[in-house]
N, C-alpha and C positions, 0 to 999 in steps of 0.2 A: 434721409438716407445718409450714407457715409460719403458718397461722391455724387454731386449733383448731375454731372454730365461726363461723357467720355472725354478723357484728356484732363479732367480735373484731378489734381493730386489727392491721394488718400491721406487722411489725417489719422495718424496712429492712435491718438487719444479717442477719437470717435469710433474707430474700429474696435478698440479694446473695450470701450463702454458698451458697445452693442453686443459684443460677445459675452460680457459679464452678465447682462440682463437676459440673455437668451435662455429660453426654457429647454431643459434637457430632461429626459426620463430619469427617474430616481436612481436607477442602476448606473447610468452613465455619470450622473452627478457624483455618486459615491466613488466610481472608478477614477474620475478626474481629481477628486479631492484626496483620495488615499489609494493610489494604484497598487502599492505593495500589499496592503491589507486585503484589498479586493482580490488580487491574484492568489494570495494564500487561502482565502476563504473558498475561492473557486476550486483550487487544487484539492482542498480537503473534501469538498462535496463530490467532486469527480471520483476521488479515490474511495469514497464510501459507497458510491453507486456501482463502480466498475472495478473488477479485480485487476484487469490489465492496466487501467489508469493508475491504480495503486502500485503495481509493479514498476511502471515507468517512473513514478514519483520516488520510490524507495530504492531503485536499482543502484544508484551511486553508493549506497551504504555497504553493499556487498561486493561490488566490482567497479571501482572507480576508474580503472584503466580501460574498460571496454564499455561502449554505449549499449544500451538495450536495443536489440533489433526486433521490431514487432513484425511478425510475418503470419502467414495463414496457420502454421502449426501452433504458434503461441496463442493466436486468437481462438483456435479450436480448443486447446487445452484450457484456456481461461474460461470460455463459455461452459465447458463441461464441469469445471470446478465450481463455478457459480451455481450450476444445477445441483451439484452435491450439497452446497451450502443451503439451498432452498428446499432440499429434500426430494427434488424431482429425480435424482439419480442416487441410488444407494451404494452401488459398486461401480467403480470406474477403473478401467485398464487402459493406459495410454501407451500404445506401441509406436514409438517414433525413433528416428535415428539418434545415435549419441550426439551430443552437442546441441540438442534442440531446446535446451533450458528446462527440460521436464523436472529435474530435481529442484532447481531454483524455484520454479513455479509451484509445484505440488508440495514440496517438503520444506521449503524455506519461507516463501512469501504467503502461501495460502493460510497457514496457521496464524501468522501475524495479522493478516487481513481479517480473519474471522474474529480474533480476539479484540482488535481495536476498532477499525472502521465499521465492521458489522456488529460490534458491541456484543460479542459472545465470548467473554473471557472465562466462562464456565466450561468450555470445551476442553477435552483431554485427548492428547495425541500420543500414539506409539508409532515410532518410525524405525524401519529396518533397512539395512543395507548388507550386501555381501561382505563389506569391509567395515570393521569397527571405526577406522579413521574417517571414512566417508559419512558414516552415521553421526559421529560426533561433530564433523564439520557442518553438516546440514543443520543440526540442532544449534550449534554455536552461531551460524550465520543468521538463523531466525532470531536468536537472542540479540545479535547486533542490530538487526532491523528494529526490534522492539525498544532497545536502549538508545537508538539514534535521536538526535536533537529534533528532527522533523516529526518523527513518530511521537515522541514525548510531548511536543508542543501541541500536536493535533489531538492525540488520543490518550495522553498520559493520565488524564483524570478518570479514565474508565476502569483501570486496574493498575496494580503495582506488582512487580516481581518480589517475592518474599526473599529477604536477604539470607534466611536460613536454608533456602533451597534454590540456589542460583549457581548451578555449575553447568559445564558443557553438556554432560550426559543427561542431566535431569534438572529441570527448574519448574517452579509453580508460581501461580499468582495468588493474590488475596481474594479472588472470587471463585476459587475451587478448580480452576483450569491448570493443566500441567502438560509438559512435554518430556518424553523419555525416548532416548535413542538406544537401539539395540542392533547387534549384528546377528547373522544367522547362527553364530555360535552361542549367543546369549539366550536366556529363557525369557519368553514373553508371557508365560502363564501367570495368573494371579493379579494382573493389572486389568482394570476395566476402563477401556478407552472409548471415546466417541468416534475417533477417527484412527484408522490403521493405514499407515503409509508404507508401502513396500518398495 
């Protein structure tokens, strides 16, 4: 043992040696040896499994000044968007008060989540807004998420944005997916999208 009896001083070398040879589960051994790598891998896995975990991970890329507030409304929207992704829901209408992050969740984060973490870069999105500026902002915010350092580190190997089609209003990737923003004044006919976001 490290100390033979109560009151016997602990010997630092003996304690250190005992801790060194102690047997830990492989996951803990990896965590102790490389904590940053383990945290990064865990964050990536969580973001791939849960849309809301992805939102929390990527939120600073679109709103650095405000923390993401996870509440019942956000959880409900996220669960329903996950059901859209899996095909359990085909049409989703979210009636929530302004300021509930509906646009950020459905129009900014969701397409980025499907393309990268869910590995569906083939999906095509048309998004509308009453205002051309808001439609462009949502499209551009999604593009910022995709081009962010974290996103590129985790999912940059799954697709790349095509340099010839990389603008605020329209961009596409090398796997056939694209995003186009329109306002109610713009025409949406002629485009065949997998996801329509109003």
